All heavy atoms as TSV, in Angstrom:
chain	resi	resn	atom	element	x	y	z
A	1	MET	N	N	132.375	-33.261	156.258
A	1	MET	CA	C	132.935	-33.535	157.557
A	1	MET	C	C	131.860	-34.229	158.400
A	1	MET	O	O	130.711	-33.812	158.413
A	1	MET	CB	C	133.381	-32.232	158.223
A	1	MET	CG	C	134.103	-32.505	159.503
A	1	MET	SD	S	134.795	-31.122	160.432
A	1	MET	CE	C	134.945	-29.776	159.374
A	2	ALA	N	N	132.265	-35.247	159.117
A	2	ALA	CA	C	131.322	-36.008	159.929
A	2	ALA	C	C	130.967	-35.235	161.192
A	2	ALA	O	O	131.807	-34.568	161.780
A	2	ALA	CB	C	131.926	-37.355	160.288
A	3	ARG	N	N	129.717	-35.342	161.606
A	3	ARG	CA	C	129.282	-34.685	162.837
A	3	ARG	C	C	129.521	-35.631	164.006
A	3	ARG	O	O	129.335	-36.840	163.887
A	3	ARG	CB	C	127.816	-34.320	162.763
A	3	ARG	CG	C	127.581	-33.260	161.710
A	3	ARG	CD	C	126.160	-32.760	161.773
A	3	ARG	NE	N	126.214	-31.357	161.425
A	3	ARG	CZ	C	125.750	-30.384	162.185
A	3	ARG	NH1	N	125.173	-30.653	163.300
A	3	ARG	NH2	N	125.850	-29.144	161.806
A	4	THR	N	N	129.935	-35.060	165.137
A	4	THR	CA	C	130.208	-35.853	166.329
A	4	THR	C	C	129.253	-35.446	167.434
A	4	THR	O	O	128.990	-34.259	167.635
A	4	THR	CB	C	131.662	-35.620	166.804
A	4	THR	OG1	O	132.539	-35.905	165.715
A	4	THR	CG2	C	132.014	-36.522	167.964
A	5	ASN	N	N	128.780	-36.434	168.134
A	5	ASN	CA	C	127.927	-36.209	169.283
A	5	ASN	C	C	128.732	-35.443	170.343
A	5	ASN	O	O	129.885	-35.774	170.592
A	5	ASN	CB	C	127.477	-37.573	169.818
A	5	ASN	CG	C	126.567	-37.459	171.011
A	5	ASN	OD1	O	126.251	-36.378	171.478
A	5	ASN	ND2	N	126.141	-38.615	171.495
A	6	PRO	N	N	128.165	-34.409	170.977
A	6	PRO	CA	C	128.913	-33.651	171.984
A	6	PRO	C	C	129.439	-34.523	173.131
A	6	PRO	O	O	130.542	-34.315	173.622
A	6	PRO	CB	C	127.905	-32.628	172.500
A	6	PRO	CG	C	126.937	-32.449	171.389
A	6	PRO	CD	C	126.861	-33.791	170.717
A	7	LEU	N	N	128.700	-35.500	173.534
A	7	LEU	CA	C	129.153	-36.394	174.601
A	7	LEU	C	C	130.356	-37.208	174.144
A	7	LEU	O	O	131.337	-37.359	174.886
A	7	LEU	CB	C	128.009	-37.316	175.033
A	7	LEU	CG	C	128.297	-38.220	176.225
A	7	LEU	CD1	C	128.663	-37.392	177.450
A	7	LEU	CD2	C	127.103	-39.109	176.512
A	8	THR	N	N	130.316	-37.694	172.924
A	8	THR	CA	C	131.456	-38.438	172.370
A	8	THR	C	C	132.670	-37.528	172.256
A	8	THR	O	O	133.794	-37.940	172.551
A	8	THR	CB	C	131.093	-38.994	170.978
A	8	THR	OG1	O	129.903	-39.769	171.078
A	8	THR	CG2	C	132.209	-39.853	170.426
A	9	PHE	N	N	132.438	-36.305	171.827
A	9	PHE	CA	C	133.530	-35.349	171.711
A	9	PHE	C	C	134.205	-35.124	173.060
A	9	PHE	O	O	135.432	-35.138	173.173
A	9	PHE	CB	C	133.012	-34.017	171.147
A	9	PHE	CG	C	134.035	-32.933	171.123
A	9	PHE	CD1	C	135.048	-32.930	170.180
A	9	PHE	CD2	C	133.994	-31.901	172.056
A	9	PHE	CE1	C	136.001	-31.931	170.160
A	9	PHE	CE2	C	134.941	-30.901	172.047
A	9	PHE	CZ	C	135.951	-30.918	171.096
A	10	LEU	N	N	133.421	-34.919	174.101
A	10	LEU	CA	C	133.986	-34.698	175.433
A	10	LEU	C	C	134.748	-35.923	175.927
A	10	LEU	O	O	135.793	-35.795	176.569
A	10	LEU	CB	C	132.886	-34.310	176.422
A	10	LEU	CG	C	132.274	-32.934	176.203
A	10	LEU	CD1	C	131.119	-32.703	177.169
A	10	LEU	CD2	C	133.317	-31.852	176.355
A	11	GLN	N	N	134.263	-37.107	175.613
A	11	GLN	CA	C	134.976	-38.327	175.988
A	11	GLN	C	C	136.316	-38.409	175.266
A	11	GLN	O	O	137.330	-38.795	175.849
A	11	GLN	CB	C	134.132	-39.564	175.675
A	11	GLN	CG	C	132.937	-39.739	176.586
A	11	GLN	CD	C	132.003	-40.846	176.125
A	11	GLN	OE1	O	132.059	-41.279	174.980
A	11	GLN	NE2	N	131.136	-41.289	177.026
A	12	GLN	N	N	136.332	-38.037	174.006
A	12	GLN	CA	C	137.580	-38.050	173.234
A	12	GLN	C	C	138.562	-37.005	173.766
A	12	GLN	O	O	139.762	-37.264	173.853
A	12	GLN	CB	C	137.292	-37.796	171.757
A	12	GLN	CG	C	136.569	-38.932	171.082
A	12	GLN	CD	C	136.158	-38.590	169.657
A	12	GLN	OE1	O	136.279	-37.446	169.208
A	12	GLN	NE2	N	135.654	-39.585	168.939
A	13	VAL	N	N	138.064	-35.841	174.126
A	13	VAL	CA	C	138.919	-34.792	174.696
A	13	VAL	C	C	139.536	-35.279	175.994
A	13	VAL	O	O	140.740	-35.127	176.234
A	13	VAL	CB	C	138.124	-33.486	174.917
A	13	VAL	CG1	C	138.900	-32.510	175.772
A	13	VAL	CG2	C	137.760	-32.870	173.589
A	14	ARG	N	N	138.721	-35.879	176.835
A	14	ARG	CA	C	139.230	-36.398	178.114
A	14	ARG	C	C	140.279	-37.487	177.887
A	14	ARG	O	O	141.292	-37.544	178.572
A	14	ARG	CB	C	138.060	-36.934	178.927
A	14	ARG	CG	C	138.409	-37.232	180.324
A	14	ARG	CD	C	137.184	-37.507	181.128
A	14	ARG	NE	N	137.576	-37.694	182.515
A	14	ARG	CZ	C	136.760	-37.775	183.506
A	14	ARG	NH1	N	135.474	-37.674	183.294
A	14	ARG	NH2	N	137.191	-37.945	184.717
A	15	SER	N	N	140.047	-38.331	176.911
A	15	SER	CA	C	140.996	-39.395	176.587
A	15	SER	C	C	142.326	-38.806	176.106
A	15	SER	O	O	143.403	-39.288	176.478
A	15	SER	CB	C	140.392	-40.301	175.514
A	15	SER	OG	O	141.338	-41.195	175.016
A	16	GLU	N	N	142.250	-37.779	175.274
A	16	GLU	CA	C	143.483	-37.168	174.747
A	16	GLU	C	C	144.248	-36.417	175.828
A	16	GLU	O	O	145.472	-36.442	175.861
A	16	GLU	CB	C	143.160	-36.228	173.584
A	16	GLU	CG	C	142.730	-36.943	172.328
A	16	GLU	CD	C	143.806	-37.863	171.758
A	16	GLU	OE1	O	144.990	-37.481	171.761
A	16	GLU	OE2	O	143.446	-38.962	171.324
A	17	THR	N	N	143.547	-35.717	176.714
A	17	THR	CA	C	144.251	-34.987	177.771
A	17	THR	C	C	144.905	-35.934	178.758
A	17	THR	O	O	145.873	-35.555	179.426
A	17	THR	CB	C	143.316	-34.029	178.523
A	17	THR	OG1	O	142.187	-34.742	178.981
A	17	THR	CG2	C	142.884	-32.876	177.644
A	18	ALA	N	N	144.413	-37.154	178.857
A	18	ALA	CA	C	145.051	-38.150	179.733
A	18	ALA	C	C	146.411	-38.571	179.179
A	18	ALA	O	O	147.279	-39.016	179.922
A	18	ALA	CB	C	144.148	-39.358	179.900
A	19	LYS	N	N	146.615	-38.416	177.868
A	19	LYS	CA	C	147.872	-38.809	177.228
A	19	LYS	C	C	148.957	-37.735	177.356
A	19	LYS	O	O	150.120	-38.004	177.099
A	19	LYS	CB	C	147.644	-39.088	175.744
A	19	LYS	CG	C	146.705	-40.244	175.477
A	19	LYS	CD	C	146.467	-40.382	173.985
A	19	LYS	CE	C	145.395	-41.407	173.681
A	19	LYS	NZ	N	145.115	-41.485	172.233
A	20	VAL	N	N	148.566	-36.530	177.740
A	20	VAL	CA	C	149.513	-35.411	177.821
A	20	VAL	C	C	150.436	-35.610	179.020
A	20	VAL	O	O	149.993	-35.979	180.102
A	20	VAL	CB	C	148.754	-34.074	177.954
A	20	VAL	CG1	C	149.710	-32.918	178.173
A	20	VAL	CG2	C	147.896	-33.840	176.730
A	21	SER	N	N	151.724	-35.355	178.808
A	21	SER	CA	C	152.658	-35.408	179.945
A	21	SER	C	C	152.761	-33.996	180.513
A	21	SER	O	O	153.393	-33.110	179.930
A	21	SER	CB	C	154.024	-35.923	179.501
A	21	SER	OG	O	154.582	-35.069	178.544
A	22	TRP	N	N	152.117	-33.775	181.633
A	22	TRP	CA	C	152.044	-32.460	182.245
A	22	TRP	C	C	153.327	-32.168	182.999
A	22	TRP	O	O	153.920	-33.059	183.609
A	22	TRP	CB	C	150.846	-32.384	183.194
A	22	TRP	CG	C	149.552	-32.577	182.471
A	22	TRP	CD1	C	148.816	-33.714	182.409
A	22	TRP	CD2	C	148.864	-31.609	181.672
A	22	TRP	NE1	N	147.703	-33.510	181.632
A	22	TRP	CE2	C	147.705	-32.237	181.166
A	22	TRP	CE3	C	149.114	-30.283	181.345
A	22	TRP	CZ2	C	146.793	-31.577	180.352
A	22	TRP	CZ3	C	148.199	-29.631	180.539
A	22	TRP	CH2	C	147.064	-30.262	180.051
A	23	PRO	N	N	153.803	-30.924	182.998
A	23	PRO	CA	C	155.025	-30.583	183.738
A	23	PRO	C	C	154.773	-30.614	185.246
A	23	PRO	O	O	153.657	-30.384	185.708
A	23	PRO	CB	C	155.338	-29.163	183.269
A	23	PRO	CG	C	154.031	-28.606	182.822
A	23	PRO	CD	C	153.249	-29.764	182.294
A	24	THR	N	N	155.847	-30.861	185.972
A	24	THR	CA	C	155.736	-30.849	187.425
A	24	THR	C	C	155.731	-29.404	187.920
A	24	THR	O	O	156.042	-28.473	187.178
A	24	THR	CB	C	156.914	-31.591	188.068
A	24	THR	OG1	O	158.120	-30.895	187.758
A	24	THR	CG2	C	157.001	-33.027	187.574
A	25	ARG	N	N	155.391	-29.218	189.177
A	25	ARG	CA	C	155.371	-27.882	189.767
A	25	ARG	C	C	156.776	-27.269	189.696
A	25	ARG	O	O	156.935	-26.079	189.422
A	25	ARG	CB	C	154.888	-27.958	191.203
A	25	ARG	CG	C	154.832	-26.609	191.903
A	25	ARG	CD	C	154.305	-26.725	193.301
A	25	ARG	NE	N	152.887	-27.001	193.361
A	25	ARG	CZ	C	151.948	-26.066	193.351
A	25	ARG	NH1	N	152.283	-24.803	193.283
A	25	ARG	NH2	N	150.677	-26.388	193.415
A	26	ARG	N	N	157.790	-28.075	189.927
A	26	ARG	CA	C	159.177	-27.586	189.885
A	26	ARG	C	C	159.549	-27.124	188.475
A	26	ARG	O	O	160.168	-26.082	188.294
A	26	ARG	CB	C	160.123	-28.681	190.365
A	26	ARG	CG	C	161.574	-28.291	190.341
A	26	ARG	CD	C	162.449	-29.385	190.977
A	26	ARG	NE	N	163.853	-29.207	190.707
A	26	ARG	CZ	C	164.631	-28.352	191.345
A	26	ARG	NH1	N	164.118	-27.588	192.284
A	26	ARG	NH2	N	165.901	-28.254	191.032
A	27	GLU	N	N	159.169	-27.899	187.457
A	27	GLU	CA	C	159.470	-27.520	186.078
A	27	GLU	C	C	158.789	-26.201	185.706
A	27	GLU	O	O	159.382	-25.358	185.026
A	27	GLU	CB	C	159.019	-28.622	185.123
A	27	GLU	CG	C	159.852	-29.880	185.190
A	27	GLU	CD	C	159.280	-31.022	184.371
A	27	GLU	OE1	O	158.063	-31.020	184.095
A	27	GLU	OE2	O	160.061	-31.917	184.024
A	28	VAL	N	N	157.559	-26.029	186.144
A	28	VAL	CA	C	156.836	-24.782	185.861
A	28	VAL	C	C	157.532	-23.610	186.547
A	28	VAL	O	O	157.708	-22.540	185.959
A	28	VAL	CB	C	155.361	-24.890	186.305
A	28	VAL	CG1	C	154.670	-23.538	186.219
A	28	VAL	CG2	C	154.630	-25.910	185.468
A	29	GLY	N	N	157.944	-23.811	187.811
A	29	GLY	CA	C	158.637	-22.748	188.544
A	29	GLY	C	C	159.950	-22.360	187.897
A	29	GLY	O	O	160.245	-21.171	187.724
A	30	VAL	N	N	160.751	-23.361	187.502
A	30	VAL	CA	C	162.040	-23.085	186.861
A	30	VAL	C	C	161.834	-22.378	185.527
A	30	VAL	O	O	162.538	-21.408	185.201
A	30	VAL	CB	C	162.843	-24.393	186.687
A	30	VAL	CG1	C	164.041	-24.185	185.795
A	30	VAL	CG2	C	163.271	-24.936	188.037
A	31	SER	N	N	160.859	-22.842	184.750
A	31	SER	CA	C	160.584	-22.207	183.459
A	31	SER	C	C	160.137	-20.756	183.639
A	31	SER	O	O	160.547	-19.869	182.883
A	31	SER	CB	C	159.496	-22.977	182.702
A	31	SER	OG	O	159.927	-24.278	182.414
A	32	THR	N	N	159.311	-20.500	184.634
A	32	THR	CA	C	158.836	-19.144	184.899
A	32	THR	C	C	159.989	-18.230	185.278
A	32	THR	O	O	160.100	-17.102	184.768
A	32	THR	CB	C	157.786	-19.161	186.025
A	32	THR	OG1	O	156.704	-20.008	185.639
A	32	THR	CG2	C	157.272	-17.768	186.319
A	33	ILE	N	N	160.872	-18.709	186.143
A	33	ILE	CA	C	162.032	-17.908	186.551
A	33	ILE	C	C	162.939	-17.628	185.355
A	33	ILE	O	O	163.430	-16.502	185.182
A	33	ILE	CB	C	162.791	-18.613	187.689
A	33	ILE	CG1	C	161.940	-18.588	188.965
A	33	ILE	CG2	C	164.146	-17.973	187.935
A	33	ILE	CD1	C	162.469	-19.459	190.081
A	34	MET	N	N	163.147	-18.626	184.503
A	34	MET	CA	C	163.988	-18.422	183.323
A	34	MET	C	C	163.377	-17.391	182.379
A	34	MET	O	O	164.090	-16.534	181.845
A	34	MET	CB	C	164.186	-19.752	182.580
A	34	MET	CG	C	165.050	-20.738	183.317
A	34	MET	SD	S	166.730	-20.147	183.556
A	34	MET	CE	C	167.315	-20.133	181.899
A	35	VAL	N	N	162.069	-17.451	182.172
A	35	VAL	CA	C	161.407	-16.487	181.288
A	35	VAL	C	C	161.541	-15.077	181.855
A	35	VAL	O	O	161.867	-14.124	181.124
A	35	VAL	CB	C	159.924	-16.860	181.078
A	35	VAL	CG1	C	159.142	-15.714	180.457
A	35	VAL	CG2	C	159.814	-18.099	180.214
A	36	LEU	N	N	161.327	-14.916	183.156
A	36	LEU	CA	C	161.442	-13.587	183.763
A	36	LEU	C	C	162.872	-13.060	183.690
A	36	LEU	O	O	163.099	-11.877	183.409
A	36	LEU	CB	C	160.959	-13.632	185.211
A	36	LEU	CG	C	159.461	-13.876	185.392
A	36	LEU	CD1	C	159.121	-14.028	186.871
A	36	LEU	CD2	C	158.654	-12.769	184.772
A	37	ALA	N	N	163.863	-13.933	183.948
A	37	ALA	CA	C	165.264	-13.513	183.900
A	37	ALA	C	C	165.665	-13.108	182.480
A	37	ALA	O	O	166.300	-12.056	182.275
A	37	ALA	CB	C	166.159	-14.631	184.408
A	38	LEU	N	N	165.302	-13.907	181.499
A	38	LEU	CA	C	165.667	-13.579	180.116
A	38	LEU	C	C	164.923	-12.348	179.615
A	38	LEU	O	O	165.469	-11.563	178.836
A	38	LEU	CB	C	165.407	-14.777	179.206
A	38	LEU	CG	C	166.363	-15.948	179.443
A	38	LEU	CD1	C	165.973	-17.145	178.590
A	38	LEU	CD2	C	167.797	-15.554	179.170
A	39	THR	N	N	163.701	-12.139	180.078
A	39	THR	CA	C	162.973	-10.922	179.718
A	39	THR	C	C	163.668	-9.692	180.296
A	39	THR	O	O	163.811	-8.669	179.618
A	39	THR	CB	C	161.522	-10.995	180.231
A	39	THR	OG1	O	160.898	-12.149	179.678
A	39	THR	CG2	C	160.739	-9.760	179.864
A	40	GLY	N	N	164.127	-9.801	181.531
A	40	GLY	CA	C	164.865	-8.696	182.148
A	40	GLY	C	C	166.168	-8.408	181.423
A	40	GLY	O	O	166.503	-7.241	181.175
A	41	LEU	N	N	166.902	-9.464	181.079
A	41	LEU	CA	C	168.159	-9.270	180.338
A	41	LEU	C	C	167.913	-8.637	178.969
A	41	LEU	O	O	168.674	-7.761	178.540
A	41	LEU	CB	C	168.883	-10.603	180.169
A	41	LEU	CG	C	169.546	-11.166	181.419
A	41	LEU	CD1	C	170.077	-12.566	181.152
A	41	LEU	CD2	C	170.669	-10.254	181.880
A	42	THR	N	N	166.862	-9.059	178.307
A	42	THR	CA	C	166.534	-8.476	177.006
A	42	THR	C	C	166.167	-7.004	177.150
A	42	THR	O	O	166.581	-6.164	176.334
A	42	THR	CB	C	165.363	-9.248	176.359
A	42	THR	OG1	O	165.715	-10.629	176.264
A	42	THR	CG2	C	165.027	-8.711	174.991
A	43	ALA	N	N	165.424	-6.657	178.183
A	43	ALA	CA	C	165.047	-5.254	178.415
A	43	ALA	C	C	166.280	-4.397	178.672
A	43	ALA	O	O	166.410	-3.295	178.125
A	43	ALA	CB	C	164.083	-5.159	179.587
A	44	VAL	N	N	167.216	-4.910	179.478
A	44	VAL	CA	C	168.450	-4.168	179.753
A	44	VAL	C	C	169.268	-4.008	178.481
A	44	VAL	O	O	169.798	-2.926	178.198
A	44	VAL	CB	C	169.269	-4.872	180.861
A	44	VAL	CG1	C	170.659	-4.284	180.976
A	44	VAL	CG2	C	168.536	-4.789	182.192
A	45	PHE	N	N	169.363	-5.073	177.684
A	45	PHE	CA	C	170.119	-5.008	176.435
A	45	PHE	C	C	169.566	-3.926	175.513
A	45	PHE	O	O	170.306	-3.089	174.998
A	45	PHE	CB	C	170.089	-6.373	175.727
A	45	PHE	CG	C	170.650	-6.340	174.343
A	45	PHE	CD1	C	172.017	-6.274	174.132
A	45	PHE	CD2	C	169.802	-6.367	173.245
A	45	PHE	CE1	C	172.532	-6.231	172.848
A	45	PHE	CE2	C	170.308	-6.329	171.961
A	45	PHE	CZ	C	171.682	-6.264	171.764
A	46	PHE	N	N	168.249	-3.942	175.292
A	46	PHE	CA	C	167.661	-2.948	174.393
A	46	PHE	C	C	167.727	-1.540	174.970
A	46	PHE	O	O	167.852	-0.565	174.229
A	46	PHE	CB	C	166.227	-3.331	174.018
A	46	PHE	CG	C	166.175	-4.416	172.976
A	46	PHE	CD1	C	165.656	-5.652	173.276
A	46	PHE	CD2	C	166.667	-4.196	171.702
A	46	PHE	CE1	C	165.619	-6.653	172.319
A	46	PHE	CE2	C	166.635	-5.180	170.737
A	46	PHE	CZ	C	166.108	-6.418	171.050
A	47	PHE	N	N	167.672	-1.400	176.280
A	47	PHE	CA	C	167.847	-0.088	176.895
A	47	PHE	C	C	169.252	0.438	176.598
A	47	PHE	O	O	169.423	1.607	176.228
A	47	PHE	CB	C	167.626	-0.174	178.406
A	47	PHE	CG	C	167.987	1.095	179.126
A	47	PHE	CD1	C	167.159	2.202	179.067
A	47	PHE	CD2	C	169.165	1.185	179.839
A	47	PHE	CE1	C	167.498	3.377	179.715
A	47	PHE	CE2	C	169.519	2.352	180.481
A	47	PHE	CZ	C	168.683	3.456	180.426
A	48	LEU	N	N	170.263	-0.421	176.751
A	48	LEU	CA	C	171.636	0.014	176.497
A	48	LEU	C	C	171.870	0.328	175.026
A	48	LEU	O	O	172.562	1.299	174.692
A	48	LEU	CB	C	172.620	-1.047	176.990
A	48	LEU	CG	C	172.668	-1.229	178.511
A	48	LEU	CD1	C	173.562	-2.407	178.871
A	48	LEU	CD2	C	173.123	0.040	179.201
A	49	VAL	N	N	171.310	-0.473	174.136
A	49	VAL	CA	C	171.444	-0.195	172.704
A	49	VAL	C	C	170.765	1.122	172.363
A	49	VAL	O	O	171.321	1.945	171.617
A	49	VAL	CB	C	170.860	-1.357	171.860
A	49	VAL	CG1	C	170.726	-0.975	170.403
A	49	VAL	CG2	C	171.725	-2.600	171.998
A	50	ASP	N	N	169.588	1.355	172.913
A	50	ASP	CA	C	168.876	2.611	172.673
A	50	ASP	C	C	169.682	3.795	173.202
A	50	ASP	O	O	169.798	4.823	172.529
A	50	ASP	CB	C	167.507	2.563	173.338
A	50	ASP	CG	C	166.716	3.836	173.132
A	50	ASP	OD1	O	166.512	4.217	171.964
A	50	ASP	OD2	O	166.304	4.442	174.141
A	51	LEU	N	N	170.256	3.648	174.387
A	51	LEU	CA	C	171.074	4.709	174.971
A	51	LEU	C	C	172.292	5.001	174.102
A	51	LEU	O	O	172.630	6.166	173.858
A	51	LEU	CB	C	171.505	4.306	176.381
A	51	LEU	CG	C	172.291	5.328	177.186
A	51	LEU	CD1	C	171.422	6.548	177.469
A	51	LEU	CD2	C	172.769	4.693	178.481
A	52	LEU	N	N	172.931	3.960	173.598
A	52	LEU	CA	C	174.102	4.118	172.735
A	52	LEU	C	C	173.735	4.843	171.440
A	52	LEU	O	O	174.426	5.781	171.028
A	52	LEU	CB	C	174.713	2.745	172.426
A	52	LEU	CG	C	175.939	2.739	171.533
A	52	LEU	CD1	C	177.129	3.328	172.284
A	52	LEU	CD2	C	176.241	1.330	171.076
A	53	ILE	N	N	172.650	4.430	170.818
A	53	ILE	CA	C	172.231	5.066	169.567
A	53	ILE	C	C	171.832	6.521	169.816
A	53	ILE	O	O	172.204	7.423	169.052
A	53	ILE	CB	C	171.072	4.281	168.921
A	53	ILE	CG1	C	171.579	2.933	168.423
A	53	ILE	CG2	C	170.431	5.068	167.785
A	53	ILE	CD1	C	170.497	1.986	167.958
A	54	ARG	N	N	171.089	6.761	170.906
A	54	ARG	CA	C	170.664	8.128	171.223
A	54	ARG	C	C	171.865	9.027	171.483
A	54	ARG	O	O	171.923	10.161	171.005
A	54	ARG	CB	C	169.741	8.106	172.425
A	54	ARG	CG	C	169.089	9.429	172.698
A	54	ARG	CD	C	168.036	9.379	173.789
A	54	ARG	NE	N	167.860	8.079	174.423
A	54	ARG	CZ	C	167.803	7.904	175.745
A	54	ARG	NH1	N	167.916	8.926	176.555
A	54	ARG	NH2	N	167.625	6.708	176.249
A	55	THR	N	N	172.841	8.522	172.239
A	55	THR	CA	C	174.034	9.310	172.541
A	55	THR	C	C	174.844	9.569	171.278
A	55	THR	O	O	175.310	10.692	171.041
A	55	THR	CB	C	174.904	8.576	173.585
A	55	THR	OG1	O	174.107	8.301	174.736
A	55	THR	CG2	C	176.110	9.396	173.979
A	56	GLY	N	N	174.990	8.540	170.444
A	56	GLY	CA	C	175.731	8.698	169.190
A	56	GLY	C	C	175.076	9.692	168.259
A	56	GLY	O	O	175.746	10.546	167.668
A	57	LEU	N	N	173.773	9.584	168.112
A	57	LEU	CA	C	173.071	10.530	167.243
A	57	LEU	C	C	173.123	11.948	167.804
A	57	LEU	O	O	173.261	12.917	167.058
A	57	LEU	CB	C	171.613	10.104	167.060
A	57	LEU	CG	C	171.348	9.049	166.002
A	57	LEU	CD1	C	169.882	8.643	166.012
A	57	LEU	CD2	C	171.741	9.536	164.633
A	58	GLY	N	N	173.003	12.071	169.117
A	58	GLY	CA	C	173.089	13.396	169.725
A	58	GLY	C	C	174.453	14.028	169.492
A	58	GLY	O	O	174.550	15.212	169.175
A	59	ALA	N	N	175.506	13.221	169.626
A	59	ALA	CA	C	176.851	13.742	169.380
A	59	ALA	C	C	177.028	14.102	167.905
A	59	ALA	O	O	177.620	15.135	167.576
A	59	ALA	CB	C	177.895	12.706	169.811
A	60	LEU	N	N	176.542	13.255	167.036
A	60	LEU	CA	C	176.660	13.499	165.599
A	60	LEU	C	C	175.894	14.761	165.186
A	60	LEU	O	O	176.406	15.591	164.432
A	60	LEU	CB	C	176.160	12.290	164.818
A	60	LEU	CG	C	176.329	12.318	163.317
A	60	LEU	CD1	C	177.820	12.308	162.975
A	60	LEU	CD2	C	175.643	11.120	162.678
A	61	LEU	N	N	174.688	14.909	165.690
A	61	LEU	CA	C	173.905	16.098	165.367
A	61	LEU	C	C	174.469	17.347	166.027
A	61	LEU	O	O	174.337	18.450	165.512
A	61	LEU	CB	C	172.440	15.901	165.769
A	61	LEU	CG	C	171.672	14.862	164.945
A	61	LEU	CD1	C	170.283	14.670	165.523
A	61	LEU	CD2	C	171.619	15.235	163.486
A	62	GLY	N	N	175.123	17.168	167.164
A	62	GLY	CA	C	175.773	18.302	167.825
A	62	GLY	C	C	176.955	18.802	167.022
A	62	GLY	O	O	177.253	20.001	166.986
A	63	LEU	N	N	177.658	17.904	166.338
A	63	LEU	CA	C	178.780	18.301	165.496
A	63	LEU	C	C	178.315	19.025	164.247
A	63	LEU	O	O	178.977	19.928	163.750
A	63	LEU	CB	C	179.610	17.070	165.084
A	63	LEU	CG	C	180.407	16.387	166.193
A	63	LEU	CD1	C	181.048	15.130	165.637
A	63	LEU	CD2	C	181.466	17.322	166.729
A	64	VAL	N	N	177.163	18.613	163.729
A	64	VAL	CA	C	176.654	19.184	162.480
A	64	VAL	C	C	176.138	20.596	162.698
A	64	VAL	O	O	176.365	21.481	161.890
A	64	VAL	CB	C	175.545	18.279	161.887
A	64	VAL	CG1	C	174.877	18.941	160.696
A	64	VAL	CG2	C	176.111	16.925	161.494
A	65	SER	N	N	175.458	20.843	163.822
A	65	SER	CA	C	174.830	22.160	163.996
A	65	SER	C	C	175.719	23.151	164.627
A	65	SER	O	O	176.762	23.354	164.793
A	65	SER	CB	C	173.606	22.043	164.892
A	65	SER	OG	O	173.950	21.538	166.156
């Protein structure tokens, strides 16, 4: 593997980051809100599934004993 001068490396990094299309502030805000909303919905879903399974197992074990 070829060795690169640290100064050349930093110049190449700067050149590559200039090519990146960065999101706007609005896009970041919308994405953040969507992630938080979907995380909340997922938490509620798994809470309800857990409650259903717990209730079902409790009823089933109550019938057995």
